[in-house]
Structures are given as C-alpha cells and as structure tokens.
All heavy atoms as a GROMACS GRO file, in nm:
protein
  607
    1MET      N    1  10.346  -2.678  -0.038
    1MET     CA    2  10.202  -2.696  -0.046
    1MET      C    3  10.162  -2.840  -0.017
    1MET      O    4  10.064  -2.890  -0.068
    1MET     CB    5  10.153  -2.655  -0.184
    1MET     CG    6  10.168  -2.509  -0.215
    1MET     SD    7  10.063  -2.415  -0.107
    1MET     CE    8  10.126  -2.254  -0.133
    2TYR      N    9  10.241  -2.907   0.066
    2TYR     CA   10  10.207  -3.044   0.103
    2TYR      C   11  10.082  -3.050   0.190
    2TYR      O   12  10.023  -3.156   0.206
    2TYR     CB   13  10.324  -3.109   0.176
    2TYR     CG   14  10.442  -3.134   0.086
    2TYR    CD1   15  10.559  -3.061   0.099
    2TYR    CD2   16  10.434  -3.229  -0.014
    2TYR    CE1   17  10.666  -3.083   0.016
    2TYR    CE2   18  10.541  -3.252  -0.098
    2TYR     CZ   19  10.658  -3.179  -0.083
    2TYR     OH   20  10.762  -3.200  -0.166
    3ALA      N   21  10.042  -2.940   0.248
    3ALA     CA   22   9.926  -2.939   0.335
    3ALA      C   23   9.796  -2.916   0.259
    3ALA      O   24   9.690  -2.906   0.319
    3ALA     CB   25   9.943  -2.831   0.441
    4THR      N   26   9.802  -2.908   0.128
    4THR     CA   27   9.681  -2.887   0.048
    4THR      C   28   9.596  -3.014   0.050
    4THR      O   29   9.647  -3.122   0.023
    4THR     CB   30   9.718  -2.852  -0.097
    4THR    OG1   31   9.802  -2.738  -0.096
    4THR    CG2   32   9.595  -2.822  -0.179
    5PRO      N   33   9.469  -3.004   0.082
    5PRO     CA   34   9.383  -3.122   0.094
    5PRO      C   35   9.341  -3.178  -0.042
    5PRO      O   36   9.231  -3.154  -0.088
    5PRO     CB   37   9.264  -3.072   0.174
    5PRO     CG   38   9.257  -2.927   0.142
    5PRO     CD   39   9.398  -2.882   0.121
    6VAL      N   40   9.429  -3.252  -0.105
    6VAL     CA   41   9.397  -3.312  -0.234
    6VAL      C   42   9.323  -3.443  -0.213
    6VAL      O   43   9.218  -3.467  -0.272
    6VAL     CB   44   9.525  -3.334  -0.317
    6VAL    CG1   45   9.494  -3.404  -0.448
    6VAL    CG2   46   9.595  -3.203  -0.343
    7ILE      N   47   9.377  -3.528  -0.128
    7ILE     CA   48   9.319  -3.660  -0.106
    7ILE      C   49   9.214  -3.657   0.005
    7ILE      O   50   9.112  -3.724  -0.004
    7ILE     CB   51   9.431  -3.761  -0.072
    7ILE    CG1   52   9.529  -3.768  -0.188
    7ILE    CG2   53   9.375  -3.898  -0.044
    7ILE    CD1   54   9.654  -3.847  -0.158
    8TYR      N   55   9.240  -3.582   0.108
    8TYR     CA   56   9.152  -3.580   0.225
    8TYR      C   57   9.070  -3.450   0.227
    8TYR      O   58   9.116  -3.347   0.181
    8TYR     CB   59   9.233  -3.590   0.354
    8TYR     CG   60   9.340  -3.483   0.366
    8TYR    CD1   61   9.311  -3.362   0.427
    8TYR    CD2   62   9.467  -3.502   0.315
    8TYR    CE1   63   9.408  -3.263   0.437
    8TYR    CE2   64   9.564  -3.404   0.324
    8TYR     CZ   65   9.534  -3.285   0.386
    8TYR     OH   66   9.628  -3.187   0.394
    9PRO      N   67   8.947  -3.455   0.278
    9PRO     CA   68   8.868  -3.333   0.290
    9PRO      C   69   8.908  -3.254   0.414
    9PRO      O   70   8.962  -3.310   0.510
    9PRO     CB   71   8.724  -3.384   0.303
    9PRO     CG   72   8.740  -3.519   0.363
    9PRO     CD   73   8.870  -3.575   0.310
   10THR      N   74   8.883  -3.126   0.414
   10THR     CA   75   8.917  -3.045   0.531
   10THR      C   76   8.827  -3.079   0.650
   10THR      O   77   8.863  -3.051   0.763
   10THR     CB   78   8.904  -2.895   0.500
   10THR    OG1   79   8.774  -2.868   0.449
   10THR    CG2   80   9.008  -2.851   0.403
   11SER      N   81   8.713  -3.141   0.625
   11SER     CA   82   8.626  -3.180   0.735
   11SER      C   83   8.688  -3.294   0.817
   11SER      O   84   8.647  -3.316   0.931
   11SER     CB   85   8.489  -3.221   0.683
   11SER     OG   86   8.503  -3.330   0.592
   12ALA      N   87   8.787  -3.364   0.763
   12ALA     CA   88   8.852  -3.472   0.836
   12ALA      C   89   8.963  -3.421   0.927
   12ALA      O   90   9.019  -3.498   1.005
   12ALA     CB   91   8.909  -3.574   0.736
   13LEU      N   92   8.997  -3.295   0.918
   13LEU     CA   93   9.104  -3.239   0.999
   13LEU      C   94   9.054  -3.201   1.138
   13LEU      O   95   8.938  -3.161   1.153
   13LEU     CB   96   9.161  -3.113   0.931
   13LEU     CG   97   9.233  -3.134   0.799
   13LEU    CD1   98   9.268  -3.000   0.737
   13LEU    CD2   99   9.358  -3.217   0.818
   14PRO      N  100   9.140  -3.211   1.240
   14PRO     CA  101   9.102  -3.162   1.373
   14PRO      C  102   9.085  -3.010   1.372
   14PRO      O  103   9.126  -2.942   1.277
   14PRO     CB  104   9.220  -3.202   1.462
   14PRO     CG  105   9.299  -3.300   1.384
   14PRO     CD  106   9.268  -3.279   1.241
   15GLY      N  107   9.028  -2.956   1.477
   15GLY     CA  108   8.992  -2.815   1.483
   15GLY      C  109   9.105  -2.718   1.453
   15GLY      O  110   9.089  -2.626   1.372
   16PHE      N  111   9.222  -2.736   1.517
   16PHE     CA  112   9.333  -2.643   1.496
   16PHE      C  113   9.382  -2.648   1.353
   16PHE      O  114   9.407  -2.545   1.290
   16PHE     CB  115   9.447  -2.674   1.593
   16PHE     CG  116   9.571  -2.594   1.566
   16PHE    CD1  117   9.575  -2.459   1.599
   16PHE    CD2  118   9.681  -2.652   1.507
   16PHE    CE1  119   9.688  -2.383   1.573
   16PHE    CE2  120   9.795  -2.578   1.481
   16PHE     CZ  121   9.798  -2.443   1.515
   17PHE      N  122   9.396  -2.768   1.298
   17PHE     CA  123   9.448  -2.782   1.162
   17PHE      C  124   9.346  -2.738   1.057
   17PHE      O  125   9.383  -2.693   0.950
   17PHE     CB  126   9.492  -2.926   1.137
   17PHE     CG  127   9.610  -2.966   1.219
   17PHE    CD1  128   9.600  -3.057   1.320
   17PHE    CD2  129   9.734  -2.907   1.194
   17PHE    CE1  130   9.709  -3.092   1.396
   17PHE    CE2  131   9.845  -2.942   1.269
   17PHE     CZ  132   9.832  -3.034   1.370
   18LYS      N  133   9.219  -2.750   1.090
   18LYS     CA  134   9.115  -2.702   0.998
   18LYS      C  135   9.122  -2.549   0.987
   18LYS      O  136   9.113  -2.494   0.877
   18LYS     CB  137   8.977  -2.744   1.046
   18LYS     CG  138   8.867  -2.712   0.947
   18LYS     CD  139   8.731  -2.748   1.001
   18LYS     CE  140   8.716  -2.895   1.021
   18LYS     NZ  141   8.581  -2.937   1.060
   19ASN      N  142   9.141  -2.482   1.101
   19ASN     CA  143   9.155  -2.336   1.099
   19ASN      C  144   9.284  -2.294   1.029
   19ASN      O  145   9.288  -2.191   0.964
   19ASN     CB  146   9.152  -2.281   1.241
   19ASN     CG  147   9.017  -2.298   1.306
   19ASN    OD1  148   8.916  -2.309   1.237
   19ASN    ND2  149   9.015  -2.305   1.436
   20LEU      N  150   9.388  -2.373   1.042
   20LEU     CA  151   9.516  -2.343   0.978
   20LEU      C  152   9.509  -2.368   0.828
   20LEU      O  153   9.570  -2.295   0.749
   20LEU     CB  154   9.626  -2.429   1.041
   20LEU     CG  155   9.769  -2.394   1.009
   20LEU    CD1  156   9.801  -2.254   1.057
   20LEU    CD2  157   9.862  -2.495   1.074
   21ALA      N  158   9.432  -2.468   0.785
   21ALA     CA  159   9.420  -2.500   0.643
   21ALA      C  160   9.349  -2.391   0.565
   21ALA      O  161   9.367  -2.380   0.443
   21ALA     CB  162   9.347  -2.632   0.626
   22VAL      N  163   9.269  -2.310   0.632
   22VAL     CA  164   9.198  -2.202   0.563
   22VAL      C  165   9.295  -2.101   0.502
   22VAL      O  166   9.268  -2.042   0.398
   22VAL     CB  167   9.101  -2.133   0.661
   22VAL    CG1  168   9.040  -2.008   0.601
   22VAL    CG2  169   8.992  -2.230   0.702
   23TYR      N  170   9.412  -2.086   0.564
   23TYR     CA  171   9.509  -1.988   0.516
   23TYR      C  172   9.597  -2.041   0.403
   23TYR      O  173   9.680  -1.967   0.351
   23TYR     CB  174   9.595  -1.938   0.632
   23TYR     CG  175   9.513  -1.864   0.733
   23TYR    CD1  176   9.484  -1.919   0.855
   23TYR    CD2  177   9.459  -1.740   0.703
   23TYR    CE1  178   9.406  -1.853   0.948
   23TYR    CE2  179   9.380  -1.673   0.794
   23TYR     CZ  180   9.356  -1.729   0.916
   23TYR     OH  181   9.278  -1.663   1.006
   24ASN      N  182   9.580  -2.166   0.364
   24ASN     CA  183   9.650  -2.219   0.249
   24ASN      C  184   9.575  -2.170   0.125
   24ASN      O  185   9.456  -2.196   0.110
   24ASN     CB  186   9.652  -2.372   0.254
   24ASN     CG  187   9.731  -2.434   0.143
   24ASN    OD1  188   9.767  -2.369   0.046
   24ASN    ND2  189   9.758  -2.563   0.158
   25PRO      N  190   9.642  -2.100   0.034
   25PRO     CA  191   9.569  -2.042  -0.080
   25PRO      C  192   9.504  -2.145  -0.173
   25PRO      O  193   9.408  -2.114  -0.242
   25PRO     CB  194   9.676  -1.965  -0.157
   25PRO     CG  195   9.793  -1.956  -0.070
   25PRO     CD  196   9.781  -2.059   0.036
   26LEU      N  197   9.552  -2.267  -0.174
   26LEU     CA  198   9.495  -2.368  -0.264
   26LEU      C  199   9.381  -2.447  -0.202
   26LEU      O  200   9.309  -2.516  -0.272
   26LEU     CB  201   9.605  -2.464  -0.309
   26LEU     CG  202   9.712  -2.403  -0.398
   26LEU    CD1  203   9.819  -2.506  -0.429
   26LEU    CD2  204   9.653  -2.350  -0.525
   27THR      N  205   9.362  -2.436  -0.071
   27THR     CA  206   9.259  -2.515  -0.004
   27THR      C  207   9.119  -2.480  -0.055
   27THR      O  208   9.041  -2.569  -0.087
   27THR     CB  209   9.266  -2.495   0.148
   27THR    OG1  210   9.394  -2.537   0.193
   27THR    CG2  211   9.159  -2.573   0.219
   28GLY      N  212   9.087  -2.354  -0.063
   28GLY     CA  213   8.954  -2.314  -0.110
   28GLY      C  214   8.928  -2.357  -0.253
   28GLY      O  215   8.817  -2.400  -0.287
   29ILE      N  216   9.030  -2.349  -0.337
   29ILE     CA  217   9.015  -2.388  -0.478
   29ILE      C  218   8.992  -2.538  -0.489
   29ILE      O  219   8.902  -2.584  -0.561
   29ILE     CB  220   9.139  -2.344  -0.558
   29ILE    CG1  221   9.149  -2.192  -0.555
   29ILE    CG2  222   9.134  -2.396  -0.700
   29ILE    CD1  223   9.281  -2.138  -0.604
   30PHE      N  224   9.072  -2.617  -0.417
   30PHE     CA  225   9.057  -2.763  -0.423
   30PHE      C  226   8.924  -2.810  -0.363
   30PHE      O  227   8.860  -2.900  -0.418
   30PHE     CB  228   9.174  -2.831  -0.351
   30PHE     CG  229   9.294  -2.849  -0.438
   30PHE    CD1  230   9.380  -2.745  -0.462
   30PHE    CD2  231   9.320  -2.972  -0.496
   30PHE    CE1  232   9.490  -2.761  -0.542
   30PHE    CE2  233   9.431  -2.990  -0.577
   30PHE     CZ  234   9.517  -2.884  -0.600
   31GLU      N  235   8.885  -2.751  -0.252
   31GLU     CA  236   8.758  -2.790  -0.191
   31GLU      C  237   8.639  -2.755  -0.280
   31GLU      O  238   8.545  -2.832  -0.292
   31GLU     CB  239   8.744  -2.725  -0.053
   31GLU     CG  240   8.828  -2.789   0.053
   31GLU     CD  241   8.785  -2.931   0.085
   31GLU    OE1  242   8.665  -2.957   0.101
   31GLU    OE2  243   8.874  -3.016   0.093
   32CYS      N  244   8.644  -2.640  -0.343
   32CYS     CA  245   8.537  -2.600  -0.434
   32CYS      C  246   8.531  -2.692  -0.556
   32CYS      O  247   8.423  -2.733  -0.599
   32CYS     CB  248   8.557  -2.455  -0.477
   32CYS     SG  249   8.427  -2.390  -0.582
   33PHE      N  250   8.647  -2.728  -0.608
   33PHE     CA  251   8.653  -2.819  -0.723
   33PHE      C  252   8.599  -2.957  -0.686
   33PHE      O  253   8.520  -3.016  -0.760
   33PHE     CB  254   8.798  -2.831  -0.771
   33PHE     CG  255   8.814  -2.920  -0.889
   33PHE    CD1  256   8.785  -2.875  -1.017
   33PHE    CD2  257   8.859  -3.051  -0.873
   33PHE    CE1  258   8.800  -2.959  -1.126
   33PHE    CE2  259   8.874  -3.134  -0.981
   33PHE     CZ  260   8.845  -3.088  -1.109
   34LYS      N  261   8.638  -3.010  -0.569
   34LYS     CA  262   8.590  -3.142  -0.527
   34LYS      C  263   8.439  -3.139  -0.502
   34LYS      O  264   8.369  -3.235  -0.535
   34LYS     CB  265   8.662  -3.188  -0.400
   34LYS     CG  266   8.803  -3.234  -0.427
   34LYS     CD  267   8.863  -3.307  -0.308
   34LYS     CE  268   8.877  -3.217  -0.189
   34LYS     NZ  269   8.952  -3.280  -0.079
   35TYR      N  270   8.389  -3.031  -0.447
   35TYR     CA  271   8.246  -3.020  -0.421
   35TYR      C  272   8.168  -3.012  -0.552
   35TYR      O  273   8.061  -3.072  -0.566
   35TYR     CB  274   8.218  -2.897  -0.335
   35TYR     CG  275   8.073  -2.883  -0.296
   35TYR    CD1  276   8.018  -2.964  -0.198
   35TYR    CD2  277   7.992  -2.789  -0.357
   35TYR    CE1  278   7.886  -2.952  -0.162
   35TYR    CE2  279   7.860  -2.776  -0.322
   35TYR     CZ  280   7.807  -2.858  -0.224
   35TYR     OH  281   7.674  -2.845  -0.190
   36ALA      N  282   8.221  -2.939  -0.650
   36ALA     CA  283   8.150  -2.922  -0.777
   36ALA      C  284   8.153  -3.049  -0.862
   36ALA      O  285   8.052  -3.085  -0.922
   36ALA     CB  286   8.210  -2.806  -0.855
   37TRP      N  287   8.267  -3.116  -0.869
   37TRP     CA  288   8.280  -3.230  -0.960
   37TRP      C  289   8.248  -3.363  -0.896
   37TRP      O  290   8.195  -3.452  -0.962
   37TRP     CB  291   8.421  -3.235  -1.017
   37TRP     CG  292   8.440  -3.132  -1.123
   37TRP    CD1  293   8.488  -3.007  -1.108
   37TRP    CD2  294   8.407  -3.144  -1.261
   37TRP    NE1  295   8.487  -2.940  -1.227
   37TRP    CE2  296   8.439  -3.024  -1.324
   37TRP    CE3  297   8.355  -3.248  -1.338
   37TRP    CZ2  298   8.420  -3.002  -1.460
   37TRP    CZ3  299   8.337  -3.225  -1.474
   37TRP    CH2  300   8.368  -3.103  -1.533
   38LEU      N  301   8.283  -3.381  -0.770
   38LEU     CA  302   8.264  -3.510  -0.706
   38LEU      C  303   8.148  -3.512  -0.607
   38LEU      O  304   8.104  -3.618  -0.566
   38LEU     CB  305   8.394  -3.551  -0.633
   38LEU     CG  306   8.518  -3.558  -0.720
   38LEU    CD1  307   8.640  -3.586  -0.635
   38LEU    CD2  308   8.501  -3.664  -0.828
   39GLY      N  309   8.104  -3.396  -0.565
   39GLY     CA  310   7.994  -3.388  -0.469
   39GLY      C  311   8.037  -3.415  -0.326
   39GLY      O  312   7.953  -3.431  -0.239
   40ILE      N  313   8.167  -3.424  -0.303
   40ILE     CA  314   8.217  -3.445  -0.167
   40ILE      C  315   8.297  -3.323  -0.126
   40ILE      O  316   8.333  -3.240  -0.209
   40ILE     CB  317   8.304  -3.571  -0.156
   40ILE    CG1  318   8.423  -3.562  -0.252
   40ILE    CG2  319   8.223  -3.696  -0.183
   40ILE    CD1  320   8.523  -3.674  -0.235
   41GLY      N  321   8.324  -3.313  -0.001
   41GLY     CA  322   8.397  -3.196   0.049
   41GLY      C  323   8.300  -3.092   0.099
   41GLY      O  324   8.179  -3.115   0.107
   42SER      N  325   8.353  -2.979   0.133
   42SER     CA  326   8.267  -2.873   0.186
   42SER      C  327   8.296  -2.744   0.110
   42SER      O  328   8.410  -2.703   0.098
   42SER     CB  329   8.293  -2.854   0.335
   42SER     OG  330   8.427  -2.818   0.356
   43PHE      N  331   8.190  -2.686   0.058
   43PHE     CA  332   8.206  -2.558  -0.011
   43PHE      C  333   8.181  -2.447   0.088
   43PHE      O  334   8.076  -2.440   0.151
   43PHE     CB  335   8.108  -2.547  -0.128
   43PHE     CG  336   8.110  -2.411  -0.191
   43PHE    CD1  337   8.219  -2.370  -0.264
   43PHE    CD2  338   8.004  -2.326  -0.175
   43PHE    CE1  339   8.222  -2.245  -0.322
   43PHE    CE2  340   8.006  -2.200  -0.233
   43PHE     CZ  341   8.114  -2.160  -0.306
   44SER      N  342   8.278  -2.361   0.103
   44SER     CA  343   8.266  -2.248   0.193
   44SER      C  344   8.306  -2.121   0.117
   44SER      O  345   8.422  -2.108   0.076
   44SER     CB  346   8.356  -2.266   0.314
   44SER     OG  347   8.357  -2.151   0.392
   45PRO      N  348   8.214  -2.030   0.095
   45PRO     CA  349   8.250  -1.906   0.026
   45PRO      C  350   8.357  -1.828   0.100
   45PRO      O  351   8.440  -1.762   0.038
   45PRO     CB  352   8.119  -1.827   0.020
   45PRO     CG  353   8.012  -1.924   0.043
   45PRO     CD  354   8.070  -2.035   0.124
   46VAL      N  355   8.358  -1.837   0.232
   46VAL     CA  356   8.460  -1.767   0.311
   46VAL      C  357   8.598  -1.822   0.278
   46VAL      O  358   8.695  -1.746   0.262
   46VAL     CB  359   8.429  -1.780   0.462
   46VAL    CG1  360   8.541  -1.722   0.545
   46VAL    CG2  361   8.297  -1.716   0.494
   47MET      N  362   8.610  -1.955   0.265
   47MET     CA  363   8.738  -2.017   0.232
   47MET      C  364   8.783  -1.975   0.091
   47MET      O  365   8.901  -1.950   0.068
   47MET     CB  366   8.727  -2.168   0.241
   47MET     CG  367   8.860  -2.239   0.244
   47MET     SD  368   8.852  -2.419   0.253
   47MET     CE  369   8.728  -2.450   0.373
   48LEU      N  370   8.690  -1.967  -0.002
   48LEU     CA  371   8.724  -1.927  -0.139
   48LEU      C  372   8.764  -1.780  -0.144
   48LEU      O  373   8.860  -1.744  -0.214
   48LEU     CB  374   8.605  -1.954  -0.230
   48LEU     CG  375   8.631  -1.961  -0.379
   48LEU    CD1  376   8.735  -2.067  -0.410
   48LEU    CD2  377   8.503  -1.990  -0.453
   49ILE      N  378   8.698  -1.694  -0.070
   49ILE     CA  379   8.733  -1.553  -0.065
   49ILE      C  380   8.868  -1.534   0.003
   49ILE      O  381   8.950  -1.453  -0.042
   49ILE     CB  382   8.621  -1.472   0.006
   49ILE    CG1  383   8.498  -1.468  -0.082
   49ILE    CG2  384   8.667  -1.331   0.040
   49ILE    CD1  385   8.375  -1.413  -0.014
   50THR      N  386   8.894  -1.609   0.110
   50THR     CA  387   9.023  -1.603   0.177
   50THR      C  388   9.135  -1.644   0.083
   50THR      O  389   9.240  -1.580   0.077
   50THR     CB  390   9.024  -1.692   0.302
   50THR    OG1  391   8.916  -1.655   0.386
   50THR    CG2  392   9.154  -1.680   0.378
   51SER      N  393   9.113  -1.751   0.005
   51SER     CA  394   9.212  -1.795  -0.093
   51SER      C  395   9.239  -1.686  -0.196
   51SER      O  396   9.354  -1.659  -0.231
   51SER     CB  397   9.164  -1.921  -0.164
   51SER     OG  398   9.159  -2.029  -0.077
   52THR      N  399   9.134  -1.622  -0.244
   52THR     CA  400   9.148  -1.516  -0.344
   52THR      C  401   9.226  -1.398  -0.288
   52THR      O  402   9.316  -1.345  -0.354
   52THR     CB  403   9.009  -1.470  -0.392
   52THR    OG1  404   8.936  -1.583  -0.439
   52THR    CG2  405   9.022  -1.368  -0.502
   53ILE      N  406   9.197  -1.358  -0.166
   53ILE     CA  407   9.267  -1.246  -0.105
   53ILE      C  408   9.415  -1.278  -0.084
   53ILE      O  409   9.502  -1.196  -0.115
   53ILE     CB  410   9.199  -1.206   0.028
   53ILE    CG1  411   9.062  -1.144   0.000
   53ILE    CG2  412   9.286  -1.111   0.109
   53ILE    CD1  413   8.978  -1.122   0.123
   54ILE      N  414   9.445  -1.397  -0.035
   54ILE     CA  415   9.584  -1.435  -0.012
   54ILE      C  416   9.660  -1.442  -0.144
   54ILE      O  417   9.775  -1.397  -0.153
   54ILE     CB  418   9.592  -1.569   0.065
   54ILE    CG1  419   9.541  -1.548   0.207
   54ILE    CG2  420   9.733  -1.624   0.066
   54ILE    CD1  421   9.526  -1.675   0.286
   55ILE      N  422   9.598  -1.496  -0.249
   55ILE     CA  423   9.665  -1.504  -0.379
   55ILE      C  424   9.694  -1.365  -0.433
   55ILE      O  425   9.803  -1.339  -0.484
   55ILE     CB  426   9.579  -1.587  -0.478
   55ILE    CG1  427   9.584  -1.734  -0.438
   55ILE    CG2  428   9.625  -1.568  -0.621
   55ILE    CD1  429   9.486  -1.822  -0.513
   56PHE      N  430   9.598  -1.273  -0.422
   56PHE     CA  431   9.623  -1.136  -0.471
   56PHE      C  432   9.728  -1.064  -0.388
   56PHE      O  433   9.808  -0.987  -0.441
   56PHE     CB  434   9.493  -1.056  -0.476
   56PHE     CG  435   9.413  -1.082  -0.600
   56PHE    CD1  436   9.283  -1.129  -0.590
   56PHE    CD2  437   9.466  -1.061  -0.726
   56PHE    CE1  438   9.209  -1.154  -0.704
   56PHE    CE2  439   9.393  -1.086  -0.840
   56PHE     CZ  440   9.264  -1.133  -0.830
   57LEU      N  441   9.731  -1.088  -0.256
   57LEU     CA  442   9.836  -1.028  -0.173
   57LEU      C  443   9.974  -1.080  -0.213
   57LEU      O  444  10.069  -1.002  -0.223
   57LEU     CB  445   9.810  -1.056  -0.025
   57LEU     CG  446   9.702  -0.972   0.041
   57LEU    CD1  447   9.677  -1.022   0.183
   57LEU    CD2  448   9.742  -0.827   0.043
   58LEU      N  449   9.985  -1.210  -0.236
   58LEU     CA  450  10.113  -1.266  -0.279
   58LEU      C  451  10.153  -1.213  -0.417
   58LEU      O  452  10.272  -1.188  -0.442
   58LEU     CB  453  10.106  -1.419  -0.281
   58LEU     CG  454  10.098  -1.486  -0.146
   58LEU    CD1  455  10.075  -1.637  -0.162
   58LEU    CD2  456  10.224  -1.460  -0.066
   59LEU      N  457  10.055  -1.195  -0.505
   59LEU     CA  458  10.084  -1.138  -0.637
   59LEU      C  459  10.135  -0.995  -0.624
   59LEU      O  460  10.233  -0.957  -0.690
   59LEU     CB  461   9.959  -1.142  -0.725
   59LEU     CG  462   9.972  -1.076  -0.862
   59LEU    CD1  463  10.067  -1.154  -0.949
   59LEU    CD2  464   9.836  -1.064  -0.926
   60MET      N  465  10.073  -0.916  -0.538
   60MET     CA  466  10.116  -0.777  -0.522
   60MET      C  467  10.254  -0.768  -0.457
   60MET      O  468  10.337  -0.687  -0.497
   60MET     CB  469  10.012  -0.699  -0.442
   60MET     CG  470   9.883  -0.681  -0.519
   60MET     SD  471   9.759  -0.586  -0.434
   60MET     CE  472   9.836  -0.430  -0.418
   61ILE      N  473  10.280  -0.852  -0.357
   61ILE     CA  474  10.412  -0.854  -0.293
   61ILE      C  475  10.518  -0.896  -0.394
   61ILE      O  476  10.626  -0.836  -0.401
   61ILE     CB  477  10.411  -0.946  -0.170
   61ILE    CG1  478  10.328  -0.885  -0.059
   61ILE    CG2  479  10.553  -0.974  -0.121
   61ILE    CD1  480  10.301  -0.978   0.057
   62GLY      N  481  10.490  -0.996  -0.475
   62GLY     CA  482  10.585  -1.040  -0.576
   62GLY      C  483  10.610  -0.934  -0.681
   62GLY      O  484  10.724  -0.913  -0.725
   63THR      N  485  10.505  -0.864  -0.724
   63THR     CA  486  10.520  -0.758  -0.823
   63THR      C  487  10.602  -0.642  -0.767
   63THR      O  488  10.692  -0.590  -0.835
   63THR     CB  489  10.382  -0.707  -0.869
   63THR    OG1  490  10.308  -0.817  -0.920
   63THR    CG2  491  10.396  -0.600  -0.975
   64LEU      N  492  10.573  -0.602  -0.644
   64LEU     CA  493  10.650  -0.493  -0.582
   64LEU      C  494  10.796  -0.532  -0.562
   64LEU      O  495  10.886  -0.451  -0.586
   64LEU     CB  496  10.586  -0.452  -0.450
   64LEU     CG  497  10.451  -0.383  -0.459
   64LEU    CD1  498  10.391  -0.364  -0.321
   64LEU    CD2  499  10.464  -0.250  -0.531
   65THR      N  500  10.820  -0.654  -0.520
   65THR     CA  501  10.958  -0.700  -0.502
   65THR      C  502  11.032  -0.705  -0.634
   65THR      O  503  11.148  -0.664  -0.643
   65THR     CB  504  10.959  -0.839  -0.436
   65THR    OG1  505  10.888  -0.833  -0.312
   65THR    CG2  506  11.100  -0.886  -0.411
   66PHE      N  507  10.966  -0.755  -0.739
   66PHE     CA  508  11.030  -0.759  -0.870
   66PHE      C  509  11.060  -0.620  -0.922
   66PHE      O  510  11.168  -0.595  -0.976
   66PHE     CB  511  10.942  -0.833  -0.970
   66PHE     CG  512  10.999  -0.833  -1.108
   66PHE    CD1  513  11.106  -0.915  -1.139
   66PHE    CD2  514  10.947  -0.750  -1.207
   66PHE    CE1  515  11.160  -0.915  -1.267
   66PHE    CE2  516  11.000  -0.749  -1.333
   66PHE     CZ  517  11.107  -0.832  -1.365
   67ASN      N  518  10.966  -0.528  -0.907
   67ASN     CA  519  10.991  -0.391  -0.953
   67ASN      C  520  11.105  -0.326  -0.876
   67ASN      O  521  11.178  -0.243  -0.932
   67ASN     CB  522  10.864  -0.306  -0.940
   67ASN     CG  523  10.763  -0.341  -1.046
   67ASN    OD1  524  10.797  -0.394  -1.152
   67ASN    ND2  525  10.637  -0.317  -1.017
   68LYS      N  526  11.123  -0.363  -0.751
   68LYS     CA  527  11.231  -0.305  -0.671
   68LYS      C  528  11.368  -0.356  -0.716
   68LYS      O  529  11.465  -0.280  -0.719
   68LYS     CB  530  11.208  -0.337  -0.523
   68LYS     CG  531  11.309  -0.276  -0.431
   68LYS     CD  532  11.276  -0.307  -0.287
   68LYS     CE  533  11.382  -0.246  -0.196
   68LYS     NZ  534  11.354  -0.277  -0.057
   69VAL      N  535  11.379  -0.483  -0.748
   69VAL     CA  536  11.509  -0.541  -0.784
   69VAL      C  537  11.526  -0.562  -0.934
   69VAL      O  538  11.622  -0.624  -0.978
   69VAL     CB  539  11.531  -0.676  -0.711
   69VAL    CG1  540  11.531  -0.658  -0.562
   69VAL    CG2  541  11.430  -0.779  -0.754
   70GLU      N  542  11.436  -0.506  -1.013
   70GLU     CA  543  11.438  -0.528  -1.158
   70GLU      C  544  11.567  -0.478  -1.222
   70GLU      O  545  11.623  -0.544  -1.310
   70GLU     CB  546  11.317  -0.456  -1.220
   70GLU     CG  547  11.308  -0.470  -1.369
   70GLU     CD  548  11.185  -0.398  -1.422
   70GLU    OE1  549  11.125  -0.317  -1.349
   70GLU    OE2  550  11.154  -0.420  -1.540
   71LYS      N  551  11.616  -0.366  -1.178
   71LYS     CA  552  11.735  -0.306  -1.242
   71LYS      C  553  11.861  -0.387  -1.217
   71LYS      O  554  11.950  -0.394  -1.300
   71LYS     CB  555  11.751  -0.163  -1.194
   71LYS     CG  556  11.640  -0.071  -1.240
   71LYS     CD  557  11.657   0.070  -1.184
   71LYS     CE  558  11.548   0.160  -1.232
   71LYS     NZ  559  11.420   0.135  -1.172
   72THR      N  560  11.871  -0.447  -1.101
   72THR     CA  561  11.991  -0.523  -1.068
   72THR      C  562  11.969  -0.674  -1.074
   72THR      O  563  12.057  -0.750  -1.036
   72THR     CB  564  12.039  -0.487  -0.926
   72THR    OG1  565  11.936  -0.520  -0.832
   72THR    CG2  566  12.072  -0.339  -0.916
   73PHE      N  567  11.855  -0.716  -1.122
   73PHE     CA  568  11.822  -0.858  -1.120
   73PHE      C  569  11.913  -0.939  -1.211
   73PHE      O  570  11.961  -1.046  -1.173
   73PHE     CB  571  11.676  -0.877  -1.160
   73PHE     CG  572  11.630  -1.020  -1.156
   73PHE    CD1  573  11.615  -1.085  -1.035
   73PHE    CD2  574  11.604  -1.089  -1.272
   73PHE    CE1  575  11.573  -1.216  -1.030
   73PHE    CE2  576  11.562  -1.219  -1.268
   73PHE     CZ  577  11.546  -1.284  -1.147
   74MET      N  578  11.940  -0.891  -1.330
   74MET     CA  579  12.023  -0.967  -1.424
   74MET      C  580  12.169  -0.973  -1.379
   74MET      O  581  12.241  -1.062  -1.418
   74MET     CB  582  12.014  -0.906  -1.564
   74MET     CG  583  11.881  -0.932  -1.630
   74MET     SD  584  11.830  -1.104  -1.634
   74MET     CE  585  11.952  -1.173  -1.742
   75ASP      N  586  12.211  -0.881  -1.296
   75ASP     CA  587  12.348  -0.884  -1.246
   75ASP      C  588  12.368  -0.995  -1.143
   75ASP      O  589  12.478  -1.046  -1.127
   75ASP     CB  590  12.387  -0.749  -1.184
   75ASP     CG  591  12.386  -0.637  -1.288
   75ASP    OD1  592  12.406  -0.668  -1.406
   75ASP    OD2  593  12.367  -0.522  -1.249
   76THR      N  594  12.262  -1.032  -1.074
   76THR     CA  595  12.275  -1.132  -0.969
   76THR      C  596  12.239  -1.272  -1.015
   76THR      O  597  12.267  -1.367  -0.945
   76THR     CB  598  12.185  -1.096  -0.848
   76THR    OG1  599  12.050  -1.089  -0.894
   76THR    CG2  600  12.226  -0.964  -0.788
   77VAL      N  601  12.178  -1.286  -1.129
   77VAL     CA  602  12.137  -1.420  -1.177
   77VAL      C  603  12.251  -1.491  -1.241
   77VAL      O  604  12.332  -1.459  -1.308
   77VAL     CB  605  12.018  -1.410  -1.273
   77VAL    CG1  606  11.988  -1.544  -1.336
   77VAL    CG2  607  11.897  -1.360  -1.200
   0.00000   0.00000   0.00000
C-alpha cells in the first residue's frame, strides 16, 4: 500500500496514475478523511464507492478461501 496518497493529493498525480490510484482501496478513505478534516484533497463519491466495493470483494474472497482451507489449515501452519 505504498501507493496510498497519504502525503500527496490524488490531484497531483498524472492522468494514468490518477486513474490507477482509484483502484487502491485506501485512496477513497484517505482522500475523504483529508477533505473532511483538513479541507484539502478531492472528495469523490465514486472513489469512495469504488473503495467500498473493492474492500467487500476482498473480504468475500478471503472468507471463501478461508472456508475452503479451514479443515486443513492447522496442519499446514
């Protein structure tokens, strides 16, 4: 998650990297937080919704993977 815009705003990124940053699940959360507390950055509901969808997809994939290997998980750890 080194590409998460903590110090720099996404508006400072070039076009290709700005479009790529939207798919980082933490980008929407950080940009919304900076906009709400500091008044800088850009609030985009689309970016926040994209972050939410990606986070839920990763949660579902992780849950399905865990349920699949749950029975043999302790044998491999």
